[in-house]
C-alpha positions as CSV (number, residue, x, y, z in Angstrom):
1,M,268.0,-22.3,90.3
2,N,271.0,-20.6,92.0
3,F,273.9,-19.1,90.0
4,S,276.3,-21.9,90.5
5,D,273.6,-24.3,89.2
6,M,273.1,-22.4,86.2
7,V,276.7,-22.6,85.4
8,V,278.0,-25.9,86.6
9,G,274.9,-27.8,87.9
10,E,273.4,-30.9,86.6
11,S,271.3,-29.0,84.2
12,G,273.8,-26.0,83.9
13,L,275.3,-24.6,80.7
14,L,278.7,-26.1,81.1
15,V,277.2,-29.5,81.4
16,E,274.8,-29.0,78.2
17,L,278.1,-28.1,76.4
18,R,280.2,-30.9,77.7
19,C,277.6,-33.7,77.5
20,H,275.2,-32.7,74.5
21,N,277.7,-30.2,72.6
22,S,275.1,-27.6,72.5
23,F,274.7,-24.0,73.8
24,N,271.5,-23.5,75.9
25,E,270.5,-20.1,75.0
26,K,267.9,-19.9,77.9
27,I,270.5,-20.9,80.6
28,F,273.0,-18.3,79.2
29,T,270.2,-15.7,79.2
30,D,269.6,-16.5,83.0
31,I,273.4,-16.2,83.7
32,I,273.5,-12.7,82.0
33,N,270.4,-11.5,83.6
34,Y,272.0,-12.6,86.9
35,L,275.1,-10.9,86.2
36,N,273.3,-7.6,85.1
37,T,271.3,-7.7,88.2
38,H,274.4,-8.2,90.5
39,L,277.0,-5.9,88.8
40,P,276.0,-2.7,90.3
41,E,276.1,-4.3,94.1
42,W,279.6,-6.0,93.3
43,K,280.9,-2.6,91.7
44,S,279.5,-0.8,94.8
45,A,281.0,-3.3,97.4
46,G,284.4,-3.5,95.3
47,S,284.3,-7.2,95.3
48,I,282.4,-10.3,94.2
49,P,281.1,-12.8,96.7
50,I,283.0,-16.1,96.7
51,A,279.7,-17.9,95.7
52,D,279.5,-15.8,92.6
53,V,283.1,-15.3,91.6
54,V,283.8,-19.1,91.7
55,P,281.2,-19.8,89.0
56,V,282.1,-16.8,87.0
57,F,285.7,-18.1,87.0
58,N,284.6,-21.6,86.1
59,L,282.6,-20.4,83.3
60,I,285.2,-18.0,81.7
61,D,287.7,-20.8,82.0
62,E,285.7,-23.6,80.5
63,L,284.5,-21.4,77.5
64,S,287.6,-20.1,76.7
65,G,289.1,-23.4,76.7
66,G,286.9,-24.5,73.7
67,S,286.4,-28.0,72.5
68,Q,287.2,-30.0,69.6
69,F,283.9,-31.7,69.7
70,W,281.8,-28.3,69.1
71,N,280.4,-27.8,65.7
72,E,281.4,-24.4,64.3
73,E,278.1,-22.8,65.2
74,V,278.5,-23.7,68.9
75,A,282.0,-22.7,68.8
76,L,281.5,-19.4,67.5
77,R,278.4,-18.8,70.0
78,V,280.8,-19.8,73.0
79,E,283.5,-17.3,71.7
80,D,280.8,-14.6,71.6
81,A,279.6,-15.7,75.1
82,V,283.1,-15.4,76.6
83,F,283.5,-12.0,75.2
84,E,280.1,-10.8,76.5
85,I,280.9,-12.1,79.9
86,Q,284.4,-10.6,79.9
87,E,283.0,-7.2,78.9
88,M,280.7,-7.4,82.0
89,I,283.2,-8.3,84.4
90,D,285.7,-5.7,82.9
91,S,282.9,-3.0,83.5
92,L,283.5,-3.3,87.2
93,E,286.8,-1.7,86.8
94,E,285.3,1.5,85.2
């Protein structure tokens, strides 16, 4: 599964959240692993390829927006996920 599919694909993290009000830990782990794998090359290049940056922005935007339909457990997990992703992206400036 490519990165965009992990985020917004038919079986992606955001679809699981929207349609099933659940946070898929396996998909999120795959997303984090992808980001960790690519962060060094992005930092070295001084940029993130469009094919990766668009899903990252979509992910942060959608997760940050929250949902009134999520239970407290999912809402807290999503909040933690946003902070984790933002810290990873912020590390590119160091």
